[in-house]
Backbone as a ProteinNet text record, in pm:
[ID]
protein_1_A
[PRIMARY]
MTFYLFFKRILDVLVALALILIFLPIWLIIPILILFDSGWPVFFKHKRTGLHGVQFSLYKFRSMVKDADDILHQKNSLLLNKFKKNDWKIKASEDPRVTHLGRVLRSLTIDEFPQLFNVIKGEMSMVGPRAYLKEELLEQMKRYPDTRKYLRLILSVKPGITGIWQVNGRNEIPFIKRAQMDASYAKKTNQNIFFDLKILFQTPGAMINKW
[TERTIARY]
107.7	5.7	-106	-149.3	-265.8	-399.3	-507.4	-635.3	-664.8	-631.5	-636.9	-566.6	-425.1	-356	-399.9	-450.8	-509.1	-615.4	-717.6	-830.8	-809.3	-717.1	-679.1	-616.8	-531.9	-467	-573.3	-675.6	-779.6	-860.4	-893.3	-975.5	-890	-759.9	-670.3	-678.7	-654.8	-655.3	-804	-906.3	-1036.2	-1079	-1056.5	-1090.6	-1006.9	-875.7	-789.1	-823.2	-857.2	-893.7	-1038.3	-1133.3	-1259.6	-1245.2	-1162.9	-1145	-1079.3	-985.8	-916.5	-1015	-1100.8	-1203.8	-1329.3	-1364.1	-1468.2	-1421.7	-1293	-1240.4	-1148.4	-1183.2	-1114.3	-1104.6	-1209.6	-1202.2	-1105.6	-1085.7	-991.7	-861.8	-824	-691	-673.1	-772.3	-746.2	-724.9	-807.8	-802.7	-688.8	-674.6	-580.2	-431.7	-381.4	-251.6	-242.7	-355.7	-362.7	-360.2	-434.9	-438.7	-301.8	-240.6	-105.3	-0.3	-11.7	61.5	50.1	-71.7	-109.6	-57.5	-83.9	-59.6	82.2	167.6	308.3	404.6	352.9	443	460.9	576.6	601.9	697	691.9	611	487	390.6	267.4	259.8	343	343.3	467.3	461	562.6	592.5	736.7	776.1	851.7	818.7	898.6	930.6	1028.7	1077.6	1013.4	955.3	877	937.7	906.2	940.8	817.9	841	727.1	750.5	685.7	688.6	835	865.5	997.5	1105.3	1065.9	1164.1	1222.5	1162.5	1209.3	1157.9	1254.3	1205.7	1139.9	1037.3	967.2	929.6	902.1	852.9	711.1	668.6	514.8	482.7	375.2	325.9	230.7	225.9	131	111.8	0.9	15	80.3	156.1	244.6	157.9	162.7	87.8	188.4	320.2	411.7	495.7	579.5	662.5	769.4	840.1	924.5	1049.2	1096.9	1219.1	1174.9	1060.2	1005.9	1102.1	1160.7	1242.2	1373.1	1428.6	1546.9	1513.8	1395.1	1342.1	1334.2	1277.3	1258.8	1391.2	1487.1	1605	1718.6	1724.5	1840.5	1831.8	1713.4	1693.9	1602.1	1536.5	1439	1447.2	1543.6	1564.2	1439.2	1373.6	1258.9	1134.3	1126.2	1006.4	1051.7	1164.7	1215.5	1192.9	1235.1	1204.1	1065.6	982.1	838.5	786.5	837.3	786.6	816.4	941.6	964.3	897.3	891.6	840.1	682.3	625.2	477.6	464.9	546.3	533.7	543.1	634.6	651.8	532.9	471.2	361.6	326.6	288.4	246.9	122.4	32.6	-79.8	-56.9	-145.7	-104.8	-124.6	-223.1	-237.1	-123.2	-31.6	90.6	202.7	207.6	339.5	350.9	450.4	476	508.1	546.2	587.6	472.1	346.4	233.7	164.1	141.3	101.2	-53.6	-103.5	-259.4	-339.4	-314.1	-374.5	-349.7	-244.7	-201	-285.8	-325	-395.8	-539	-594.8	-723.5	-709.9	-601	-590.3	-576.2	-499.2	-481.2	-603.7	-685.9	-810.4	-906.9	-903.1	-994.4	-936.7	-803.8	-723.2	-696.1	-722.8	-687	-550.8	-448.4	-322.9	-265.7	-334.3	-300.2	-366.2	-426.8	-491.2	-385.9	-267.4	-179.8	-136.4	-148.1	-101.8	-176.3	-286.3	-364.1	-272.9	-180.8	-90.8	18.4	58.2	129.3	65.3	-69.3	-149.7	-144.7	-174.5	-176.2	-42.3	61.2	211.9	248.5	157	178.3	270.8	289.6	382.4	301.3	180.8	99.1	-23.2	-110.3	-241.5	-339.6	-465.8	-575	-579.7	-560	-571.1	-443.9	-380.1	-256.6	-189.9	-85.8	-12.5	39.3	73.4	114.8	244.9	266.7	387.3	491.4	564	654.7	779.8	838.5	968.3	1068.7	1180.9	1278.3	1328.2	1363.2	1405.8	1303.1	1180.7	1083.6	1073.3	1087.2	1098.3	1200.6	1322.9	1453.2	1436.2	1397.3	1380.9	1280.8	1157.2	1051.9	1084.9	1166.5	1202.6	1309.6	1380.6	1464.4	1385.3	1275.5	1202.3	1112.5	1060.6	962.2	1029.7	1119.7	1183.5	1102.7	988.1	891.7	830.3	830.3	772.5	853.2	982.5	1065.2	1002.5	934.9	884	763	723.3	593.7	660.4	786.1	842.6	846.5	871.7	867.5	730.2	634.6	491.7	447.7	485	435.6	493.5	614.4	680.9	655.8	574.2	544.9	423.2	362.1	254.8	281.2	219.8	217.2	167.5	232.4	160.8	29.2	-67.5	-180.5	-215.2	-309	-361.9	-442.6	-516.4	-595.7	-563.1	-609.2	-577	-659.1	-618.2	-713	-706.9	-590.3	-578.3	-632.8	-621.7	-674.7	-814.2	-895.5	-1030.3	-1078.5	-973.3	-1009.3	-926.3	-925.6	-854.5	-755.1	-712.6	-607.3	-484.8	-449.3	-327.8	-331.5	-447	-452.2	-404.9	-375.6	-322.3	-184.5	-112.7	34	102.1	220.5	288.7	301.5	317.5	313.7	192.5	77.4	-57.6	-64.7	-23	-27.6	32.2	165.3	243.6	170.3	104.4	39.4	-62.7	-149.7	-266.8	-222.2	-110.9	-74.2	-14.4	58.3	112.2	-10.9	-116.8	-216.3	-298.4	-308.8	-372.1	-282.3	-149.6	-72.8	-61	-101.1	-108.6	-184.5	-121.8	-197.1	-330.4	-339.7	-467.2	-575.4	-531.7	-631.4	-649	-584.3	-602	-731.1	-825.2	-961.4	-1002.3	-1049.8	-1094.4	-1215.5	-1301.2	-1412.3	-1379.2	-1266.4	-1214.3	-1156.3	-1102	-1045.1	-1154.9	-1267.8	-1374	-1442.1	-1458.6	-1502.4	-1422.4	-1293.1	-1214.3	-1227.8	-1225.3	-1256.1	-1386.8	-1503.9	-1626	-1622.8	-1538.2	-1520.7	-1446.2	-1364.6	-1266.8	-1336.9	-1435.4	-1500.3	-1557	-1621.1	-1675.4	-1552.4	-1448.5	-1316.8	-1267.7	-1264.9	-1222.7	-1320.6	-1453.1	-1548.8	-1530.9	-1509.7	-1484.6	-1355.8	-1265.7	-1136.5	-1164.9	-1260.4	-1297.7	-1352.2
-2480.9	-2371.1	-2440.4	-2390.8	-2440.4	-2381.7	-2442.9	-2398.1	-2245.7	-2224.1	-2102.5	-1994.4	-2019.5	-1914	-1904.5	-2005.1	-1982.7	-1902.8	-1915.2	-1854.2	-1701.8	-1692.3	-1554.8	-1467	-1527.5	-1448.3	-1408.4	-1501.4	-1460.5	-1349.7	-1347	-1253.5	-1118.8	-1119.9	-1006.2	-937	-999.9	-939	-879	-968.8	-914.2	-791.9	-785.6	-667.4	-555	-576.2	-463.1	-398	-487	-434.2	-352.9	-420.5	-356.1	-213.5	-209	-79.5	20.9	-15.9	81	132.7	52.5	88.3	179.1	142	207.7	353	359.8	490.1	562.5	518.1	584.4	747.6	811.7	941.7	996.5	934.7	972	960.6	853.4	835.1	942.5	1006.4	1125.5	1258.5	1278.4	1400.2	1429.1	1331.2	1341.1	1393.3	1325.6	1363.6	1520.7	1557.3	1699.8	1782	1744.3	1825.7	1828.2	1713.9	1711.2	1801.4	1804.9	1890.4	2039.1	2074.8	2219.7	2250.1	2143.9	2170.7	2178.8	2078.2	2083.9	2026.8	2027.9	1985.8	1845.4	1811.9	1680.1	1617.6	1484.3	1367.8	1365.3	1296.7	1281.8	1141.5	1058.8	928.6	911.3	834.1	821.2	665.8	631.4	497.1	490.7	375.5	344.8	210.4	172.9	34.5	-24.3	-129.2	-203.6	-351.1	-429.4	-563.3	-652.8	-744.6	-827.4	-969.1	-1045.6	-1198.1	-1251.8	-1329.9	-1379.8	-1270.4	-1160.7	-1052.1	-982.6	-1015.8	-935.9	-798.7	-702	-570.4	-529.8	-460.9	-407.2	-257.4	-198.5	-54	-43.4	2.4	39.5	160.8	180.2	307.7	360.4	498	590.1	708.4	788.7	910.2	1000.8	1083.2	1165.1	1259.1	1241.4	1330.9	1416.5	1405.5	1485.8	1578.4	1666.1	1738.6	1646	1690.8	1606.5	1551.3	1629.3	1587.1	1529.8	1453.8	1435.5	1329.2	1239.3	1142.3	1210.8	1308.6	1374.9	1463.9	1521	1599.9	1524.9	1396.4	1316	1261.7	1214.9	1132.9	1216.4	1346.6	1414.8	1569.5	1611.7	1764	1784.7	1690.9	1711.3	1591.8	1593.3	1483.3	1471.3	1577.6	1583	1508.6	1537.9	1482.7	1317.3	1282.5	1141.6	1062.7	1128.2	1081	1054.1	1159.8	1150.2	1028.8	1015.6	918.2	770.7	760.2	626.1	599.2	701.3	682.6	644.1	690.6	659.4	549.4	443.6	317.7	346.8	431.2	457.2	514.4	620.7	683.3	809.7	897.1	1044.8	1073.5	1131.7	1190.2	1278.2	1285.5	1369.9	1518.7	1548.3	1687.7	1736.4	1641.2	1673.3	1669.2	1622.8	1615.3	1731.7	1811.5	1933.5	1885	1775.5	1720.3	1695.6	1675.1	1655.7	1780.5	1784.2	1894.1	1919.2	2016.5	2059.3	1951.3	1927	1828.4	1683.5	1679.3	1528	1503.8	1589.9	1575.7	1524.4	1584	1536.4	1388.6	1373.4	1240.1	1122.7	1162.6	1063.5	1038.5	1142.2	1133.3	1048.7	1047.8	967.5	821.3	813.5	688.1	677.4	787.3	801.9	781.8	829.5	823.5	679.1	577.4	439	368.7	448.1	371.5	304.8	359.7	308.6	171.7	139.2	-1.3	-116.1	-68.1	-179.4	-231.1	-146.5	-180.4	-288.5	-268.5	-363	-503.2	-491.1	-609.4	-693.1	-621.3	-668.9	-723.2	-677.3	-722	-831.4	-867.8	-988	-960.1	-842.1	-798.6	-779.1	-754.2	-737.3	-809.8	-828.8	-882.4	-778.5	-800.1	-711.3	-715.9	-832.3	-859.9	-932.1	-871.6	-933.5	-862	-885.3	-808.7	-664	-583.4	-441.5	-463.8	-397	-382.3	-307	-357.3	-284.1	-233.4	-119	-83.1	-175.2	-190.8	-284.3	-225.8	-84.3	-9	-23.7	-12.7	-30.9	-165	-266.7	-406.7	-409.5	-373.3	-380.5	-301.2	-182.5	-111.8	-150.9	-194.3	-249.7	-379.1	-463.1	-597.3	-562.8	-465.2	-421.3	-359.6	-281.6	-222.1	-324.2	-417.7	-529.2	-653.1	-708.9	-833.5	-954	-947.9	-1067.3	-1077.6	-980.7	-968.2	-1045.5	-1088.3	-1153.9	-1290.7	-1342.1	-1482.6	-1483.5	-1357.7	-1330.6	-1305	-1254.9	-1213.3	-1321.7	-1444.6	-1555.8	-1564.8	-1573.3	-1580.2	-1462.4	-1331.4	-1227.9	-1215.7	-1268	-1252.3	-1375.3	-1469	-1603.4	-1566.5	-1445.3	-1431.5	-1286	-1262	-1123	-1020.6	-896.4	-789.6	-748.2	-684.9	-659.2	-495.2	-462.7	-309.6	-299.5	-394.2	-390.5	-519.5	-525.6	-646.7	-650.9	-758.5	-776.3	-666.6	-597	-482.2	-358.6	-347.2	-229.2	-218.4	-322.5	-312.5	-326.8	-323.1	-349	-229.5	-111	-15.7	84	22.3	93.8	139.3	265.7	301.2	321.6	304.8	321.3	189.9	90.5	-41.4	-33.8	-53.3	-55.5	-166.9	-139.3	-250.2	-378.4	-401.9	-532.3	-612.6	-542	-607.1	-629.4	-535.2	-548.4	-666.2	-684.1	-805.5	-937.1	-926.1	-1054.1	-1084.6	-973.2	-1001.3	-1039.1	-973.1	-1023.9	-1155	-1191.3	-1332.3	-1448.1	-1416.6	-1493.4	-1497.6	-1397.4	-1403.7	-1492.4	-1477.2	-1554.8	-1704.2	-1751.7	-1898.3	-1969.2	-2085.2	-2157.6	-2207.2	-2243.8	-2293	-2182	-2069	-1957.2	-1891.3	-1948.4	-1900.7	-1944.6	-1854	-1887.7	-1765.9	-1807.5	-1713.8	-1621.1	-1688.5	-1619.3	-1517.3	-1553.6	-1460.2	-1332.2	-1347.5	-1246.6	-1166.2	-1226.5	-1147.9	-1063.6	-1120.3	-1056.7	-926.2	-939.5	-820.2	-709.8	-762.5	-664.7	-589.1	-657.9	-600.7	-496.5	-521.7	-449.8	-329.1	-323.1	-220.3	-75	-70.1	67.3	124.8	40.4	87.9	135.3	66.7	119.4	253.9	268.2	404.6	514	476.5	588.5	613.7	512.3	549.3	624.9	614.8	688.6	840.3	882.2	1027.1	1078
-911.9	-863.1	-810.7	-681.6	-619.5	-694.3	-655.7	-735	-666.1	-539.5	-476	-549.1	-568	-643	-790	-840.4	-989.2	-994.6	-905	-900.3	-851.6	-751.7	-697.9	-811.5	-902.3	-997.7	-1111.9	-1148.4	-1229.2	-1158.4	-1038.8	-963.4	-969.6	-933	-940	-1082.5	-1184.9	-1316.9	-1357.4	-1332.7	-1370.6	-1295.8	-1154.2	-1078	-1112.4	-1137	-1168.8	-1291.5	-1410.2	-1534.6	-1529.1	-1448.2	-1424.8	-1363.2	-1253.1	-1179.5	-1269.9	-1365.1	-1448.3	-1546	-1604.8	-1692.6	-1627.6	-1503.6	-1436.9	-1399.3	-1352.8	-1308.6	-1428.3	-1536.5	-1664.3	-1656.9	-1642.3	-1622.1	-1524.9	-1405.9	-1316.3	-1374	-1456.1	-1502.9	-1602.7	-1660.3	-1751.7	-1684.5	-1569.7	-1505.4	-1413.3	-1325	-1203.8	-1261.2	-1361.5	-1424	-1460.6	-1511.3	-1560.5	-1422.3	-1334.7	-1209.5	-1140.6	-1138.1	-1072	-1153.4	-1287.1	-1365.2	-1318.7	-1318.8	-1285.5	-1143.3	-1039.4	-910.6	-869.6	-930.6	-886.1	-993.6	-1098.8	-1221.9	-1244.2	-1338.9	-1371.3	-1271.8	-1233.9	-1289.8	-1221.6	-1289	-1225.4	-1145.7	-1195.7	-1110.3	-1018.7	-918.4	-824	-812.8	-824.8	-811.5	-671.7	-612.8	-482.8	-461.6	-418.4	-400.3	-284.2	-312.3	-193.4	-190.6	-89.4	-75	-112.2	-205.6	-264.7	-231.3	-302.1	-287.9	-267.8	-164.7	-139.1	-116.2	-74.4	-43.5	-171.2	-292.7	-422.1	-424	-448.7	-463.1	-594.2	-588.7	-710.8	-688.8	-804.7	-816.6	-793.8	-687.8	-656.4	-707.4	-784.5	-865.6	-769.2	-773	-722	-798	-793.6	-835.9	-721.9	-782.9	-695.7	-608.8	-470	-385.1	-302.3	-314.1	-243.1	-338.7	-272.8	-362.9	-411.2	-514.5	-601.9	-527.5	-426.7	-351.5	-211.2	-208.8	-69.9	0.1	-63.1	17.2	72.8	-14.1	33.3	155.8	148.4	267.3	386.5	376.3	493.8	543.1	462.6	500.2	511.1	447.6	458	518	501.3	533.5	655	703.9	823.8	917.2	1011.8	1104.9	1199.2	1223.5	1322.6	1249.8	1128.3	1057.5	1044.3	1030.4	1007.8	1145.2	1252.7	1383.3	1415.4	1375.4	1399.5	1315.9	1189	1092.3	1147.4	1208.7	1248.4	1376.8	1473.1	1592.6	1588.4	1474.6	1448.8	1348.6	1377.5	1292.6	1133.4	1088.8	959.9	881.3	934.6	879.3	957.5	867.7	905.9	846.1	927.4	854.3	756	643.2	535.7	585.1	687.8	723.4	813.8	866.8	943.1	869.4	738	664.5	573	583	495.5	366	332.9	197.7	106	164.9	89.1	19.8	-97.8	-175.3	-134.1	-169.7	-147.3	-217.1	-344.7	-410.3	-357.2	-310.3	-251.9	-129.9	-59.7	68.9	12.6	-86.9	-141.5	-203.2	-273	-333.3	-230.8	-127.5	-25.1	61.7	92.9	171.5	86.8	-40.6	-122.6	-164.4	-122.4	-159.2	-320.5	-385	-533.2	-569.1	-477.3	-508.7	-538.7	-470.6	-487	-599.9	-674.8	-792.6	-902	-916.3	-1014.8	-980.5	-844.4	-801.8	-876.4	-937.9	-1026.5	-1130.1	-1181.7	-1290.6	-1220.2	-1090	-1027.2	-1013.2	-994.6	-992	-1121.7	-1230.2	-1374.4	-1407.1	-1351.5	-1395.5	-1302.4	-1199.8	-1118	-999.9	-967.9	-858.4	-738.6	-739.4	-627.7	-653.7	-547.6	-552.2	-511.3	-535.7	-482.3	-328.2	-278	-132.3	-97.9	17.7	72.8	173.5	225.4	328	264.5	355.5	306	228.1	127.9	59.2	135.6	213.5	302.1	235.5	284.9	255.7	323.7	257.9	299.2	444.2	435.3	549.7	668.1	641.4	734.1	791.9	723.8	784.8	879.9	829.9	903.7	1037.1	1029.8	1141	1248	1199.6	1281.8	1345.7	1289.1	1339.6	1451.5	1435.3	1563.1	1669.9	1618.5	1737.7	1803.6	1724.2	1777.4	1747.2	1820.1	1791.8	1767	1852	1833.3	1701	1620.3	1489.1	1389.8	1437.2	1334.4	1284	1368.4	1338	1228.5	1207.6	1108.3	988.1	971.4	852.6	728.9	753	654.5	599.7	681	625.6	553.8	599.4	524.8	382.3	372.1	235.7	163.9	208	126.3	38.6	48.5	-44.9	-119.3	-216.5	-281.9	-191.5	-187.5	-118	-176.2	-98.5	-174.6	-149.2	-244.6	-239.5	-123.5	-89.9	37.7	124.1	237.5	317.3	454.9	533.5	650.4	752.3	776.7	865.9	814.4	672.8	614.3	639.3	650.5	657.2	810.1	901.5	1034.7	1100	1073.4	1148.9	1072.7	972.4	872.1	952.1	928	999.3	1163.2	1222.7	1353.4	1425.9	1363.7	1404.1	1412.1	1525.1	1542.7	1466.6	1436.6	1353.6	1396.5	1529.8	1585.9	1552	1558.6	1531.7	1387.3	1306	1156.3	1109.5	1170.3	1124.5	1168.8	1293.8	1327.1	1226	1182.3	1097.3	961	905.3	776.6	774.1	887.3	888.8	888.6	973.5	979.1	847.7	772.2	649.9	554.6	554.4	462	498.9	611.9	631.7	533.1	480.4	388.5	421.7	567.5	612.9	615.9	603.9	606.3	466.7	363.2	232.2	162.6	118.6	94.7	-14.1	-123.4	-214.1	-187.2	-100.4	-40.4	67.1	138.8	227.7	162.1	54.8	-29.9	-81.3	-120.3	-162.6	-59.4	57.5	159.6	191.5	197.7	216.5	115.5	-6	-126	-89.4	-79.5	-47.2	67.2	170.5	298.9	262.5	170.9	130.4	102	22.7	12.9	135.8	226.4	355.4	443.6	451.9	521.5	465.6	329.8	293	318.1	318.4	363.3	508.2	594.1	737.2	768.8	670.4	685.5	684.6	604.4	582.2	711.6
[MASK]
+++++++++++++++++++++++++++++++++++++++++++++++++++++++++++++++++++++++++++++++++++++++++++++++++++++++++++++++++++++++++++++++++++++++++++++++++++++++++++++++++++++++++++++++++++++++++++++++++++++++++++++++++++

């Protein structure tokens, strides 16, 4: 393990634990609000592609109805087409699967808080490329063949809760540009703990600008 990876792991654990403690009231309140709003479960697990292409379960506070995936893939072809056409994302305000509380959680990025446990488990980092869906990668590589050359680099590092394109435009950046930015971050020549710290410090501002 390089010094960079050693210090990055220490940074990941310390920041994740600090954020869990700082936002402890949210961890207590949000599950109760979700239960009252749309019932059990309060957490949502989704398979994502991690380091070296290994699949892992990414955690979130549930912000959608319980059968959200079935609605998207089996019951609503128009929504699925819109989802794929828009680079595998839909604004919460335009997605009928998102609950009323879920729209608030997403606007404040609170739904992503449980990913801190993915960081502690070592499946994710605080800073890194997006944790892509396997199907998303396959579809996008077909749609943008030039991005295939970036895949090896993207999967050579752990995915992150935040990253270089999240603080430079978030979802407004098209997939082909996101893939370029993620691959650039993953290059060993660009790996720098101070660059990771810079992205972390820029993340709150990017979240505020999202509102």
